[in-house]
N, C-alpha and C positions, 0 to 999 in steps of 0.2 A: 492501095491502103495497106500499110504495114501493121498498124495497130489501131484499134478502136475500142473504147469502153465507155460505159455510162458514167456520167458525173451529174452534179446537181442541176446544171443548166443545159444539159444535152449529152453530147458525145465528145470525149477527148479523143482526138485523132492525130496520128502521125503517118506521114508518107515520106517518100524519098527527100522532099524539099521543104515540107511544111509541118508545123505543129499548130493545131487549132482546136477550138471548141465550137461545135455546131449545135444550135438549138433545134428543137423539133421543126419540121417542115423546111429543113436545110437552111435555116437562117443562121448566118455566121455571127458568132458572139465575139471572137477574136481569132487572129491568125498571125503567125510570125514565121520567118524563115527558120528552118531547122538548125542551120549553122549559127544562128544568133543566140541560141540557148546557152547560157553560161552557168546556170546552177538551178537547184531545186530546193525548196524548203518544204518539209512535211510536218504537219501538225495533226494531233488527234482531232478528229472531227466528230460529228454526231453519228449515232447508230453504228458504232464500231467501224466507221470509215475513216479515211485520211483526207485531209485538205491539203492540196498541193498548191504551192506558189511557184510558178515557173519564171525564173529570172532570165532576162534576155538583154541584149545590148539596146533594145528599144524600150525596156520597162519591165514591170512584173505583171504576170497574168495568172488569175486563179483558175483552179480546177478543183472544186469542192466535192466531198462525199464520193471519193474513189475507193473502191474496195482494196484491201491489202494485197490480194493476189494481182490485181491490175496495176497497182503501184509498182510492184516488183517487175512486172512485164514492161511497164513504161520505162523504169530506170535502167533495165537491161539494154534498151535501145541507145542509151547514152552512158557507156561504160566509164568514160573518163570525166564525167560530170561531177562537180562539187555538190554533195547532198548534205543539207543541214537538217537537223531535227529540232523542233521547237515545242515548247509546252503549249497547253491549251489556253493559258491566260491571254488576255487581249494584247498585252504589251509584247508578246512573242510573234504576233502576226505581221510578217514583213510587208504585206500589201496595205496595211492600215497606216494612214498618215495623221489622223486625228482621232481622239477618243474623249468622250465626256463621261465622267464618273461622279456619282453622288455618294457621299459617305455620311454615316451617322456615328461611326466608331473611329475615334482619333488614332488608335493604335493600328487598326487595319489600314487607314488612310496613309499613315506614315510608312508602313511596310510596303504598300503598293507604290507609293511615290519613289521610294528608294529602289525597288525592283525595276520600275519603269525607267529610271535614270540609267540603270545598268544595261538597258536594252535600247538606248538611243531616244528616249523621250524626255521632254521637259514640260513643266506646267506653263501654260500660256496665260491663263486667267483663272481666278477663283471667285466664287460668290458664296456667301453664307446666309443661311436662313435660321433665325433663332427659333427654338422650340416654342410651342404655345401651351397655355394652360388648358388641360383637358377638363372642361367645365363639368361634365357628367360625373366623372370619377372623383373629382375634387368635392363636388356637392355631396355625393354619397358618403365620402369619408367624413365630411363635416357633420352630416346628419347622424351617422352611426356612432360617432365619437363625441358628439355634443360640442364640436368645435375644437376640442383638445388635439385631435389628430392633425388638424390643419396647422395649429401652432407648433406642435412637436415635429411632425413629419414634413410640413410644407405642402404647397400645392403640387398636384400631380401634373408633370410637364412631359411633353414629347421631346425627343432628342433633337439637338441642333443638327442641321444638315449643312454640309460643305460640298459644293460642286466645283470640280476642277476640270478645266479643258486642257488636255495634253496634246502636244504636237511633237513631231519628230525634230530632233536637233539638226542644225545645218551640217554638222559633222557626219551624222548618220546618213543623211540624204546624199552628201558628196561621196561617201564610201560606197553607196549602192550603185552609183553611176559608173564606178570603175569596172 
């Protein structure tokens, strides 16, 4: 074993011929030939760790919550490897192929849809749920203002919700297979 370090699902390991993640009790999570590794994407993870996505000719494999010093040691084993850095947002995760988001703010939704499109995502389906009248606060407003508040200010409503299912574009998927 040339390299071994802890990650979320066990141990990220590298030897002369293999890159793999092994869970506790030596249960193999995934394993690929070392020469099939074509790139790595690193993203900020939780607790000051880094989430790695290891790109291979066979697909993409995750190694989450790797410490920064161990990421540097891992990358040193692959000096000519293409390394990409991505943000923490969901649309930057190269291992993710679908994502479902629910929005109550139209401006935030628009910004996220545009950002996702720049990272190889497209909306596949949307559903909307209209806000409902909050009976308790509307009744309180009516009682406190003698009904004038209801006429002037209207009923108290929750925000509308829009749910969007995002999928990867065919172009993005084709490019990842190269």
